[in-house]
N, CA, C and O atoms as CSV, one atom per row, in Angstrom:
chain,resi,resn,atom,element,x,y,z
A,1,MET,N,N,114.423,89.910,102.797
A,1,MET,CA,C,115.748,90.506,102.910
A,1,MET,C,C,115.611,91.957,103.363
A,1,MET,O,O,116.037,92.872,102.659
A,2,ARG,N,N,115.044,92.158,104.486
A,2,ARG,CA,C,114.798,93.495,105.005
A,2,ARG,C,C,116.095,94.292,105.106
A,2,ARG,O,O,117.080,93.829,105.681
A,3,GLY,N,N,116.078,95.500,104.536
A,3,GLY,CA,C,117.220,96.385,104.650
A,3,GLY,C,C,118.330,96.132,103.655
A,3,GLY,O,O,119.367,96.793,103.715
A,4,SER,N,N,118.146,95.196,102.744
A,4,SER,CA,C,119.187,94.966,101.753
A,4,SER,C,C,118.555,94.708,100.394
A,4,SER,O,O,117.355,94.456,100.290
A,5,TYR,N,N,119.359,94.773,99.379
A,5,TYR,CA,C,118.888,94.585,98.012
A,5,TYR,C,C,118.717,93.100,97.711
A,5,TYR,O,O,119.611,92.301,97.990
A,6,ASP,N,N,117.597,92.739,97.156
A,6,ASP,CA,C,117.328,91.355,96.771
A,6,ASP,C,C,117.611,91.214,95.277
A,6,ASP,O,O,116.850,91.740,94.465
A,7,PRO,N,N,118.686,90.518,94.891
A,7,PRO,CA,C,119.031,90.396,93.474
A,7,PRO,C,C,118.003,89.603,92.670
A,7,PRO,O,O,118.047,89.607,91.440
A,8,CYS,N,N,117.090,88.931,93.345
A,8,CYS,CA,C,116.070,88.143,92.644
A,8,CYS,C,C,114.778,88.925,92.424
A,8,CYS,O,O,113.800,88.362,91.933
A,9,THR,N,N,114.753,90.198,92.774
A,9,THR,CA,C,113.539,91.004,92.647
A,9,THR,C,C,112.962,90.920,91.248
A,9,THR,O,O,111.753,90.757,91.082
A,10,GLU,N,N,113.810,91.031,90.246
A,10,GLU,CA,C,113.328,90.992,88.864
A,10,GLU,C,C,112.662,89.651,88.556
A,10,GLU,O,O,111.615,89.608,87.911
A,11,ARG,N,N,113.260,88.577,89.011
A,11,ARG,CA,C,112.681,87.251,88.774
A,11,ARG,C,C,111.329,87.120,89.475
A,11,ARG,O,O,110.371,86.606,88.898
A,12,HIS,N,N,111.259,87.589,90.722
A,12,HIS,CA,C,109.996,87.523,91.471
A,12,HIS,C,C,108.902,88.318,90.768
A,12,HIS,O,O,107.772,87.845,90.647
A,13,SER,N,N,109.227,89.518,90.306
A,13,SER,CA,C,108.206,90.347,89.654
A,13,SER,C,C,107.781,89.746,88.322
A,13,SER,O,O,106.612,89.849,87.952
A,14,THR,N,N,108.698,89.123,87.597
A,14,THR,CA,C,108.340,88.487,86.327
A,14,THR,C,C,107.334,87.356,86.560
A,14,THR,O,O,106.337,87.250,85.845
A,15,VAL,N,N,107.596,86.526,87.548
A,15,VAL,CA,C,106.663,85.434,87.866
A,15,VAL,C,C,105.313,86.014,88.287
A,15,VAL,O,O,104.266,85.561,87.825
A,16,TYR,N,N,105.342,87.008,89.157
A,16,TYR,CA,C,104.105,87.586,89.690
A,16,TYR,C,C,103.264,88.233,88.589
A,16,TYR,O,O,102.074,87.938,88.473
A,17,TYR,N,N,103.859,89.105,87.784
A,17,TYR,CA,C,103.084,89.844,86.779
A,17,TYR,C,C,102.642,88.987,85.599
A,17,TYR,O,O,101.822,89.436,84.798
A,18,ASN,N,N,103.152,87.790,85.468
A,18,ASN,CA,C,102.683,86.883,84.417
A,18,ASN,C,C,101.593,85.931,84.908
A,18,ASN,O,O,101.094,85.118,84.131
A,19,ARG,N,N,101.221,86.019,86.168
A,19,ARG,CA,C,100.123,85.194,86.684
A,19,ARG,C,C,98.810,85.704,86.089
A,19,ARG,O,O,98.538,86.903,86.147
A,20,PRO,N,N,97.996,84.822,85.523
A,20,PRO,CA,C,96.733,85.251,84.893
A,20,PRO,C,C,95.825,86.047,85.826
A,20,PRO,O,O,95.210,87.022,85.394
A,21,GLU,N,N,95.726,85.650,87.100
A,21,GLU,CA,C,94.845,86.375,88.019
A,21,GLU,C,C,95.358,87.785,88.314
A,21,GLU,O,O,94.567,88.703,88.531
A,22,VAL,N,N,96.684,87.957,88.320
A,22,VAL,CA,C,97.257,89.289,88.525
A,22,VAL,C,C,96.979,90.153,87.301
A,22,VAL,O,O,96.578,91.309,87.435
A,23,GLN,N,N,97.188,89.599,86.111
A,23,GLN,CA,C,96.908,90.358,84.890
A,23,GLN,C,C,95.426,90.730,84.808
A,23,GLN,O,O,95.095,91.839,84.390
A,24,ARG,N,N,94.537,89.826,85.199
A,24,ARG,CA,C,93.098,90.148,85.204
A,24,ARG,C,C,92.803,91.287,86.173
A,24,ARG,O,O,92.064,92.213,85.840
A,25,SER,N,N,93.377,91.220,87.368
A,25,SER,CA,C,93.090,92.247,88.376
A,25,SER,C,C,93.635,93.614,87.967
A,25,SER,O,O,93.098,94.643,88.378
A,26,LEU,N,N,94.691,93.632,87.167
A,26,LEU,CA,C,95.276,94.889,86.693
A,26,LEU,C,C,94.714,95.321,85.338
A,26,LEU,O,O,95.094,96.362,84.801
A,27,HIS,N,N,93.808,94.511,84.793
A,27,HIS,CA,C,93.266,94.755,83.445
A,27,HIS,C,C,94.412,94.841,82.433
A,27,HIS,O,O,94.408,95.676,81.529
A,28,ALA,N,N,95.376,93.965,82.612
A,28,ALA,CA,C,96.553,93.921,81.742
A,28,ALA,C,C,96.442,92.736,80.792
A,28,ALA,O,O,95.752,91.758,81.079
A,29,ASN,N,N,97.115,92.834,79.680
A,29,ASN,CA,C,97.138,91.782,78.669
A,29,ASN,C,C,95.723,91.380,78.247
A,29,ASN,O,O,95.430,90.197,78.075
A,30,VAL,N,N,94.868,92.360,78.084
A,30,VAL,CA,C,93.485,92.079,77.670
A,30,VAL,C,C,93.408,91.616,76.219
A,30,VAL,O,O,92.392,91.071,75.789
A,31,THR,N,N,94.480,91.833,75.469
A,31,THR,CA,C,94.506,91.389,74.067
A,31,THR,C,C,95.220,90.058,73.902
A,31,THR,O,O,95.417,89.595,72.779
A,32,SER,N,N,95.610,89.437,75.014
A,32,SER,CA,C,96.301,88.136,75.001
A,32,SER,C,C,97.546,88.146,74.123
A,32,SER,O,O,97.684,87.333,73.209
A,33,ILE,N,N,98.449,89.079,74.415
A,33,ILE,CA,C,99.705,89.139,73.661
A,33,ILE,C,C,100.435,87.812,73.780
A,33,ILE,O,O,100.242,87.074,74.746
A,34,ASN,N,N,101.263,87.513,72.805
A,34,ASN,CA,C,101.890,86.189,72.755
A,34,ASN,C,C,103.286,86.152,73.370
A,34,ASN,O,O,104.072,85.263,73.043
A,35,TYR,N,N,103.607,87.082,74.237
A,35,TYR,CA,C,104.887,87.042,74.947
A,35,TYR,C,C,104.629,87.385,76.408
A,35,TYR,O,O,103.631,88.025,76.738
A,36,THR,N,N,105.529,86.958,77.272
A,36,THR,CA,C,105.346,87.188,78.702
A,36,THR,C,C,105.841,88.572,79.098
A,36,THR,O,O,106.685,89.169,78.431
A,37,TRP,N,N,105.290,89.060,80.201
A,37,TRP,CA,C,105.733,90.334,80.752
A,37,TRP,C,C,107.153,90.164,81.275
A,37,TRP,O,O,107.483,89.128,81.852
A,38,SER,N,N,107.995,91.178,81.075
A,38,SER,CA,C,109.339,91.162,81.649
A,38,SER,C,C,109.766,92.586,81.962
A,38,SER,O,O,109.307,93.541,81.335
A,39,THR,N,N,110.644,92.709,82.933
A,39,THR,CA,C,111.187,94.009,83.287
A,39,THR,C,C,112.034,94.515,82.130
A,39,THR,O,O,112.830,93.761,81.571
A,40,CYS,N,N,111.876,95.771,81.766
A,40,CYS,CA,C,112.649,96.378,80.672
A,40,CYS,C,C,112.571,95.518,79.412
A,40,CYS,O,O,113.598,95.136,78.851
A,41,SER,N,N,111.387,95.226,78.984
A,41,SER,CA,C,111.130,94.332,77.857
A,41,SER,C,C,111.737,94.829,76.548
A,41,SER,O,O,111.443,95.940,76.106
A,42,ASP,N,N,112.576,94.014,75.934
A,42,ASP,CA,C,113.117,94.355,74.615
A,42,ASP,C,C,112.007,94.394,73.571
A,42,ASP,O,O,112.074,95.177,72.624
A,43,THR,N,N,110.993,93.562,73.736
A,43,THR,CA,C,109.864,93.561,72.803
A,43,THR,C,C,109.210,94.935,72.777
A,43,THR,O,O,108.858,95.432,71.707
A,44,ILE,N,N,109.048,95.545,73.927
A,44,ILE,CA,C,108.465,96.891,74.013
A,44,ILE,C,C,109.487,97.935,73.567
A,44,ILE,O,O,109.182,98.774,72.720
A,45,ASN,N,N,110.692,97.891,74.129
A,45,ASN,CA,C,111.701,98.909,73.829
A,45,ASN,C,C,112.048,98.982,72.348
A,45,ASN,O,O,112.291,100.069,71.823
A,46,ASP,N,N,112.073,97.843,71.671
A,46,ASP,CA,C,112.418,97.834,70.249
A,46,ASP,C,C,111.364,98.510,69.380
A,46,ASP,O,O,111.651,98.902,68.249
A,47,HIS,N,N,110.145,98.650,69.900
A,47,HIS,CA,C,109.054,99.223,69.106
A,47,HIS,C,C,108.450,100.478,69.732
A,47,HIS,O,O,107.377,100.919,69.320
A,48,TRP,N,N,109.116,101.046,70.703
A,48,TRP,CA,C,108.585,102.215,71.409
A,48,TRP,C,C,108.896,103.464,70.611
A,48,TRP,O,O,110.050,103.888,70.535
A,49,GLU,N,N,107.870,104.057,70.013
A,49,GLU,CA,C,108.079,105.221,69.149
A,49,GLU,C,C,107.247,106.429,69.556
A,49,GLU,O,O,107.305,107.457,68.881
A,50,ASP,N,N,106.477,106.340,70.637
A,50,ASP,CA,C,105.598,107.455,70.981
A,50,ASP,C,C,106.075,108.273,72.182
A,50,ASP,O,O,105.286,109.003,72.781
A,51,SER,N,N,107.336,108.161,72.535
A,51,SER,CA,C,107.879,108.927,73.645
A,51,SER,C,C,108.214,110.342,73.167
A,51,SER,O,O,108.877,110.506,72.142
A,52,PRO,N,N,107.762,111.363,73.898
A,52,PRO,CA,C,108.054,112.734,73.454
A,52,PRO,C,C,109.542,113.053,73.581
A,52,PRO,O,O,110.234,112.522,74.450
A,53,ARG,N,N,110.019,113.927,72.701
A,53,ARG,CA,C,111.425,114.359,72.772
A,53,ARG,C,C,111.680,115.148,74.049
A,53,ARG,O,O,112.757,115.062,74.639
A,54,SER,N,N,110.692,115.907,74.465
A,54,SER,CA,C,110.822,116.735,75.658
A,54,SER,C,C,109.524,116.675,76.456
A,54,SER,O,O,108.431,116.642,75.888
A,55,MET,N,N,109.659,116.661,77.760
A,55,MET,CA,C,108.490,116.685,78.639
A,55,MET,C,C,108.048,118.112,78.951
A,55,MET,O,O,106.986,118.307,79.542
A,56,LEU,N,N,108.838,119.109,78.565
A,56,LEU,CA,C,108.519,120.490,78.924
A,56,LEU,C,C,107.129,120.935,78.480
A,56,LEU,O,O,106.415,121.530,79.287
A,57,PRO,N,N,106.701,120.678,77.230
A,57,PRO,CA,C,105.340,121.095,76.857
A,57,PRO,C,C,104.266,120.406,77.709
A,57,PRO,O,O,103.242,121.012,78.023
A,58,ILE,N,N,104.493,119.175,78.073
A,58,ILE,CA,C,103.532,118.445,78.903
A,58,ILE,C,C,103.508,119.032,80.313
A,58,ILE,O,O,102.436,119.220,80.887
A,59,TYR,N,N,104.693,119.324,80.881
A,59,TYR,CA,C,104.747,119.955,82.198
A,59,TYR,C,C,104.018,121.298,82.178
A,59,TYR,O,O,103.259,121.606,83.098
A,60,LYS,N,N,104.244,122.098,81.134
A,60,LYS,CA,C,103.588,123.411,81.029
A,60,LYS,C,C,102.071,123.261,80.993
A,60,LYS,O,O,101.354,124.033,81.630
A,61,GLU,N,N,101.585,122.280,80.257
A,61,GLU,CA,C,100.139,122.042,80.173
A,61,GLU,C,C,99.574,121.631,81.536
A,61,GLU,O,O,98.508,122.100,81.935
A,62,LEU,N,N,100.282,120.767,82.238
A,62,LEU,CA,C,99.829,120.315,83.554
A,62,LEU,C,C,99.874,121.443,84.581
A,62,LEU,O,O,98.977,121.561,85.416
A,63,ILE,N,N,100.916,122.272,84.523
A,63,ILE,CA,C,101.027,123.418,85.427
A,63,ILE,C,C,99.893,124.398,85.157
A,63,ILE,O,O,99.295,124.923,86.097
A,64,ALA,N,N,99.587,124.653,83.881
A,64,ALA,CA,C,98.489,125.558,83.518
A,64,ALA,C,C,97.147,125.044,84.038
A,64,ALA,O,O,96.242,125.832,84.310
A,65,ALA,N,N,97.019,123.725,84.175
A,65,ALA,CA,C,95.789,123.124,84.707
A,65,ALA,C,C,95.798,123.092,86.239
A,65,ALA,O,O,94.898,122.524,86.857
A,66,HIS,N,N,96.815,123.700,86.841
A,66,HIS,CA,C,96.956,123.792,88.302
A,66,HIS,C,C,97.043,122.425,88.977
A,66,HIS,O,O,96.518,122.232,90.073
A,67,LEU,N,N,97.705,121.485,88.320
A,67,LEU,CA,C,97.939,120.174,88.917
A,67,LEU,C,C,99.276,120.190,89.651
A,67,LEU,O,O,100.213,120.869,89.233
A,68,ARG,N,N,99.358,119.439,90.745
A,68,ARG,CA,C,100.631,119.311,91.456
A,68,ARG,C,C,101.498,118.325,90.696
A,68,ARG,O,O,101.060,117.217,90.386
A,69,ILE,N,N,102.706,118.714,90.400
A,69,ILE,CA,C,103.614,117.851,89.647
A,69,ILE,C,C,104.900,117.698,90.442
A,69,ILE,O,O,105.539,118.684,90.811
A,70,TRP,N,N,105.266,116.464,90.699
A,70,TRP,CA,C,106.545,116.166,91.324
A,70,TRP,C,C,107.311,115.257,90.377
A,70,TRP,O,O,106.806,114.219,89.949
A,71,VAL,N,N,108.512,115.649,90.062
A,71,VAL,CA,C,109.403,114.823,89.251
A,71,VAL,C,C,110.529,114.403,90.187
A,71,VAL,O,O,111.184,115.249,90.795
A,72,PHE,N,N,110.752,113.103,90.303
A,72,PHE,CA,C,111.825,112.677,91.194
A,72,PHE,C,C,112.798,111.777,90.454
A,72,PHE,O,O,112.440,111.052,89.526
A,73,SER,N,N,114.049,111.855,90.905
A,73,SER,CA,C,115.103,111.046,90.300
A,73,SER,C,C,116.187,110.829,91.338
A,73,SER,O,O,116.009,111.148,92.513
A,74,SER,N,N,117.303,110.288,90.899
A,74,SER,CA,C,118.409,110.044,91.805
A,74,SER,C,C,119.677,110.758,91.357
A,74,SER,O,O,120.777,110.378,91.757
A,75,LEU,N,N,119.535,111.767,90.549
A,75,LEU,CA,C,120.717,112.511,90.116
A,75,LEU,C,C,121.321,113.248,91.297
A,75,LEU,O,O,120.605,113.635,92.221
A,76,CYS,N,N,122.613,113.444,91.276
A,76,CYS,CA,C,123.272,114.130,92.381
A,76,CYS,C,C,123.480,115.596,92.032
A,76,CYS,O,O,124.546,115.989,91.557
A,77,VAL,N,N,122.462,116.391,92.271
A,77,VAL,CA,C,122.566,117.833,92.045
A,77,VAL,C,C,122.233,118.536,93.347
A,77,VAL,O,O,121.383,118.070,94.106
A,78,ALA,N,N,122.886,119.639,93.609
A,78,ALA,CA,C,122.668,120.359,94.863
A,78,ALA,C,C,121.579,121.406,94.681
A,78,ALA,O,O,121.829,122.489,94.152
A,79,LEU,N,N,120.385,121.082,95.116
A,79,LEU,CA,C,119.295,122.046,95.110
A,79,LEU,C,C,119.015,122.382,96.572
A,79,LEU,O,O,119.937,122.782,97.283
A,80,HIS,N,N,117.810,122.239,97.035
A,80,HIS,CA,C,117.445,122.518,98.424
A,80,HIS,C,C,117.642,121.241,99.239
A,80,HIS,O,O,117.069,120.206,98.900
A,81,VAL,N,N,118.422,121.292,100.282
A,81,VAL,CA,C,118.727,120.101,101.073
A,81,VAL,C,C,117.469,119.577,101.766
A,81,VAL,O,O,116.742,120.341,102.402
A,82,THR,N,N,117.221,118.295,101.644
A,82,THR,CA,C,116.129,117.624,102.343
A,82,THR,C,C,116.739,116.646,103.327
A,82,THR,O,O,117.496,115.759,102.932
A,83,VAL,N,N,116.422,116.797,104.595
A,83,VAL,CA,C,116.951,115.904,105.615
A,83,VAL,C,C,115.957,114.772,105.817
A,83,VAL,O,O,114.775,115.014,106.058
A,84,ALA,N,N,116.428,113.555,105.719
A,84,ALA,CA,C,115.575,112.392,105.949
A,84,ALA,C,C,116.364,111.399,106.778
A,84,ALA,O,O,117.549,111.177,106.529
A,85,LEU,N,N,115.725,110.814,107.742
A,85,LEU,CA,C,116.363,109.802,108.578
A,85,LEU,C,C,117.618,110.348,109.243
A,85,LEU,O,O,118.596,109.622,109.421
A,86,LYS,N,N,117.593,111.629,109.611
A,86,LYS,CA,C,118.686,112.336,110.286
A,86,LYS,C,C,119.962,112.398,109.458
A,86,LYS,O,O,121.060,112.464,110.011
A,87,GLN,N,N,119.825,112.379,108.158
A,87,GLN,CA,C,120.953,112.590,107.259
A,87,GLN,C,C,120.406,113.221,105.990
A,87,GLN,O,O,119.199,113.197,105.749
A,88,VAL,N,N,121.284,113.781,105.187
A,88,VAL,CA,C,120.815,114.368,103.935
A,88,VAL,C,C,120.342,113.240,103.042
A,88,VAL,O,O,121.131,112.394,102.620
A,89,GLY,N,N,119.047,113.233,102.756
A,89,GLY,CA,C,118.460,112.166,101.943
A,89,GLY,C,C,118.267,112.575,100.505
A,89,GLY,O,O,117.979,111.736,99.653
A,90,GLY,N,N,118.424,113.867,100.219
A,90,GLY,CA,C,118.233,114.340,98.860
A,90,GLY,C,C,117.978,115.829,98.851
A,90,GLY,O,O,118.247,116.523,99.832
A,91,TRP,N,N,117.461,116.314,97.745
A,91,TRP,CA,C,117.217,117.728,97.557
A,91,TRP,C,C,115.864,117.909,96.901
A,91,TRP,O,O,115.372,117.016,96.211
A,92,SER,N,N,115.265,119.071,97.119
A,92,SER,CA,C,114.035,119.379,96.396
A,92,SER,C,C,114.030,120.860,96.056
A,92,SER,O,O,114.644,121.672,96.749
A,93,HIS,N,N,113.336,121.197,94.992
A,93,HIS,CA,C,113.229,122.582,94.539
A,93,HIS,C,C,111.857,122.758,93.912
A,93,HIS,O,O,111.448,121.963,93.066
A,94,VAL,N,N,111.151,123.795,94.326
A,94,VAL,CA,C,109.828,124.081,93.777
A,94,VAL,C,C,109.953,125.275,92.844
A,94,VAL,O,O,110.532,126.301,93.201
A,95,TYR,N,N,109.405,125.129,91.643
A,95,TYR,CA,C,109.473,126.206,90.662
A,95,TYR,C,C,108.160,126.275,89.895
A,95,TYR,O,O,107.869,125.394,89.086
A,96,GLN,N,N,107.375,127.299,90.135
A,96,GLN,CA,C,106.131,127.561,89.402
A,96,GLN,C,C,105.253,126.322,89.212
A,96,GLN,O,O,104.871,126.003,88.086
A,97,GLY,N,N,104.936,125.630,90.292
A,97,GLY,CA,C,104.035,124.491,90.203
A,97,GLY,C,C,104.694,123.158,89.918
A,97,GLY,O,O,104.017,122.131,89.863
A,98,LEU,N,N,105.991,123.157,89.737
A,98,LEU,CA,C,106.726,121.924,89.460
A,98,LEU,C,C,107.717,121.703,90.596
A,98,LEU,O,O,108.544,122.571,90.875
A,99,THR,N,N,107.640,120.555,91.249
A,99,THR,CA,C,108.580,120.222,92.314
A,99,THR,C,C,109.547,119.175,91.794
A,99,THR,O,O,109.140,118.104,91.343
A,100,LEU,N,N,110.822,119.493,91.861
A,100,LEU,CA,C,111.874,118.550,91.474
A,100,LEU,C,C,112.450,117.970,92.759
A,100,LEU,O,O,112.855,118.718,93.649
A,101,VAL,N,N,112.490,116.656,92.864
A,101,VAL,CA,C,113.008,115.989,94.054
A,101,VAL,C,C,114.107,115.030,93.623
A,101,VAL,O,O,113.929,114.232,92.703
A,102,VAL,N,N,115.229,115.119,94.290
A,102,VAL,CA,C,116.359,114.240,94.006
A,102,VAL,C,C,116.619,113.405,95.255
A,102,VAL,O,O,116.834,113.949,96.338
A,103,ILE,N,N,116.599,112.094,95.103
A,103,ILE,CA,C,116.858,111.183,96.213
A,103,ILE,C,C,118.305,110.712,96.107
A,103,ILE,O,O,118.709,110.117,95.109
A,104,ARG,N,N,119.069,110.987,97.146
A,104,ARG,CA,C,120.502,110.674,97.138
A,104,ARG,C,C,120.745,109.166,97.167
A,104,ARG,O,O,120.164,108.443,97.976
A,105,GLY,N,N,121.609,108.712,96.274
A,105,GLY,CA,C,122.099,107.343,96.295
A,105,GLY,C,C,121.099,106.259,95.950
A,105,GLY,O,O,121.219,105.137,96.443
A,106,ALA,N,N,120.119,106.561,95.119
A,106,ALA,CA,C,119.069,105.576,94.872
A,106,ALA,C,C,119.188,104.842,93.548
A,106,ALA,O,O,118.523,103.821,93.377
A,107,GLY,N,N,119.973,105.289,92.630
A,107,GLY,CA,C,119.939,104.680,91.311
A,107,GLY,C,C,118.640,105.059,90.627
A,107,GLY,O,O,117.952,105.970,91.088
A,108,HIS,N,N,118.287,104.396,89.553
A,108,HIS,CA,C,117.077,104.790,88.825
A,108,HIS,C,C,115.815,104.119,89.355
A,108,HIS,O,O,114.730,104.359,88.825
A,109,GLU,N,N,115.927,103.301,90.369
A,109,GLU,CA,C,114.758,102.660,90.973
A,109,GLU,C,C,114.660,103.093,92.431
A,109,GLU,O,O,114.958,102.320,93.342
A,110,VAL,N,N,114.240,104.329,92.638
A,110,VAL,CA,C,114.224,104.915,93.978
A,110,VAL,C,C,113.490,104.042,94.999
A,110,VAL,O,O,114.068,103.757,96.048
A,111,PRO,N,N,112.244,103.599,94.753
A,111,PRO,CA,C,111.559,102.800,95.777
A,111,PRO,C,C,112.255,101.473,96.090
A,111,PRO,O,O,112.132,100.962,97.203
A,112,LEU,N,N,112.973,100.917,95.135
A,112,LEU,CA,C,113.665,99.654,95.366
A,112,LEU,C,C,114.927,99.858,96.199
A,112,LEU,O,O,115.182,99.103,97.137
A,113,HIS,N,N,115.720,100.880,95.859
A,113,HIS,CA,C,117.020,101.067,96.496
A,113,HIS,C,C,116.977,101.950,97.741
A,113,HIS,O,O,117.830,101.815,98.619
A,114,ARG,N,N,116.004,102.845,97.830
A,114,ARG,CA,C,115.861,103.731,98.990
A,114,ARG,C,C,114.390,103.786,99.411
A,114,ARG,O,O,113.756,104.838,99.324
A,115,PRO,N,N,113.844,102.641,99.872
A,115,PRO,CA,C,112.404,102.585,100.152
A,115,PRO,C,C,111.925,103.575,101.215
A,115,PRO,O,O,110.837,104.132,101.069
A,116,ARG,N,N,112.690,103.811,102.272
A,116,ARG,CA,C,112.236,104.756,103.311
A,116,ARG,C,C,112.179,106.167,102.766
A,116,ARG,O,O,111.252,106.917,103.072
A,117,ARG,N,N,113.170,106.540,101.954
A,117,ARG,CA,C,113.164,107.879,101.364
A,117,ARG,C,C,112.038,108.012,100.348
A,117,ARG,O,O,111.405,109.063,100.253
A,118,ALA,N,N,111.785,106.951,99.589
A,118,ALA,CA,C,110.674,106.968,98.628
A,118,ALA,C,C,109.344,107.092,99.367
A,118,ALA,O,O,108.452,107.813,98.920
A,119,LEU,N,N,109.205,106.396,100.489
A,119,LEU,CA,C,107.975,106.480,101.270
A,119,LEU,C,C,107.743,107.911,101.754
A,119,LEU,O,O,106.622,108.416,101.684
A,120,ILE,N,N,108.788,108.559,102.238
A,120,ILE,CA,C,108.681,109.956,102.676
A,120,ILE,C,C,108.225,110.828,101.509
A,120,ILE,O,O,107.339,111.667,101.667
A,121,LEU,N,N,108.825,110.632,100.348
A,121,LEU,CA,C,108.448,111.401,99.159
A,121,LEU,C,C,106.973,111.195,98.829
A,121,LEU,O,O,106.240,112.170,98.663
A,122,PHE,N,N,106.529,109.950,98.731
A,122,PHE,CA,C,105.140,109.660,98.359
A,122,PHE,C,C,104.157,110.171,99.416
A,122,PHE,O,O,103.108,110.716,99.070
A,123,GLN,N,N,104.486,109.999,100.699
A,123,GLN,CA,C,103.587,110.482,101.754
A,123,GLN,C,C,103.412,111.994,101.672
A,123,GLN,O,O,102.296,112.502,101.788
A,124,HIS,N,N,104.514,112.709,101.472
A,124,HIS,CA,C,104.420,114.164,101.397
A,124,HIS,C,C,103.652,114.608,100.151
A,124,HIS,O,O,102.876,115.562,100.214
A,125,PHE,N,N,103.855,113.940,99.041
A,125,PHE,CA,C,103.104,114.287,97.830
A,125,PHE,C,C,101.611,114.042,98.041
A,125,PHE,O,O,100.792,114.917,97.759
A,126,LEU,N,N,101.256,112.858,98.534
A,126,LEU,CA,C,99.844,112.502,98.700
A,126,LEU,C,C,99.126,113.382,99.721
A,126,LEU,O,O,97.919,113.601,99.610
A,127,HIS,N,N,99.859,113.886,100.712
A,127,HIS,CA,C,99.254,114.759,101.724
A,127,HIS,C,C,99.392,116.239,101.372
A,127,HIS,O,O,99.012,117.099,102.166
A,128,GLY,N,N,99.933,116.544,100.188
A,128,GLY,CA,C,100.054,117.933,99.755
A,128,GLY,C,C,101.048,118.744,100.558
A,128,GLY,O,O,100.910,119.963,100.666
A,129,LYS,N,N,102.056,118.083,101.128
A,129,LYS,CA,C,103.065,118.755,101.944
A,129,LYS,C,C,104.366,118.868,101.160
A,129,LYS,O,O,104.662,118.010,100.329
A,130,PRO,N,N,105.150,119.921,101.415
A,130,PRO,CA,C,106.479,119.986,100.798
A,130,PRO,C,C,107.394,118.945,101.438
A,130,PRO,O,O,107.110,118.446,102.527
A,131,MET,N,N,108.471,118.626,100.771
A,131,MET,CA,C,109.439,117.701,101.352
A,131,MET,C,C,110.010,118.313,102.624
A,131,MET,O,O,110.185,119.530,102.691
A,132,PRO,N,N,110.305,117.491,103.642
A,132,PRO,CA,C,110.844,118.031,104.895
A,132,PRO,C,C,112.250,118.565,104.689
A,132,PRO,O,O,113.035,118.006,103.924
A,133,SER,N,N,112.562,119.668,105.391
A,133,SER,CA,C,113.912,120.211,105.275
A,133,SER,C,C,114.698,120.040,106.563
A,133,SER,O,O,115.927,120.090,106.545
A,134,VAL,N,N,114.015,119.839,107.674
A,134,VAL,CA,C,114.685,119.573,108.952
A,134,VAL,C,C,113.842,118.587,109.745
A,134,VAL,O,O,112.623,118.554,109.581
A,135,PRO,N,N,114.460,117.788,110.594
A,135,PRO,CA,C,113.676,116.869,111.414
A,135,PRO,C,C,112.804,117.637,112.410
A,135,PRO,O,O,113.215,118.678,112.923
A,136,THR,N,N,111.611,117.127,112.680
A,136,THR,CA,C,110.728,117.728,113.690
A,136,THR,C,C,110.471,116.697,114.776
A,136,THR,O,O,110.089,115.564,114.486
A,137,ASN,N,N,110.679,117.087,116.017
A,137,ASN,CA,C,110.456,116.186,117.158
A,137,ASN,C,C,111.155,114.841,116.975
A,137,ASN,O,O,110.594,113.796,117.307
A,138,GLY,N,N,112.360,114.867,116.454
A,138,GLY,CA,C,113.118,113.635,116.278
A,138,GLY,C,C,112.637,112.777,115.126
A,138,GLY,O,O,113.128,111.664,114.936
A,139,SER,N,N,111.690,113.276,114.359
A,139,SER,CA,C,111.132,112.488,113.261
A,139,SER,C,C,111.070,113.346,112.011
A,139,SER,O,O,111.068,114.575,112.087
A,140,MET,N,N,111.020,112.695,110.870
A,140,MET,CA,C,110.924,113.432,109.617
A,140,MET,C,C,109.477,113.639,109.205
A,140,MET,O,O,109.225,114.392,108.265
A,141,MET,N,N,108.527,113.014,109.855
A,141,MET,CA,C,107.137,113.089,109.408
A,141,MET,C,C,106.332,114.015,110.275
A,141,MET,O,O,105.138,114.198,110.041
């Protein structure tokens, strides 16, 4: 379903990630848990107690270690305009070693709902480049 949302994505991923050979290759389920993998698992969510109240201390520690940190989401806030695909694709803002990137119109699953914009984000992060702010030579890359 190129270019459109596949409502069966969750079903496909559930079947795929429960395949024994996939779990072996990912070193997953090494303890042979007695329930199947599922997206947004209630089994996990009902017992998840180790999530920090705030990520700020963790971000500060990572920044102090001089690591590149990019936090991306789909919130609609006006920071620095990022042009992607010849339209405003989102915003980014760099602050003391932390880059905040907002992808316009993606929902909480950016790579699923805006794959081209997510690809641009990941390519720029992996190559150590800032997010593009204007098209160059008719292209964003």
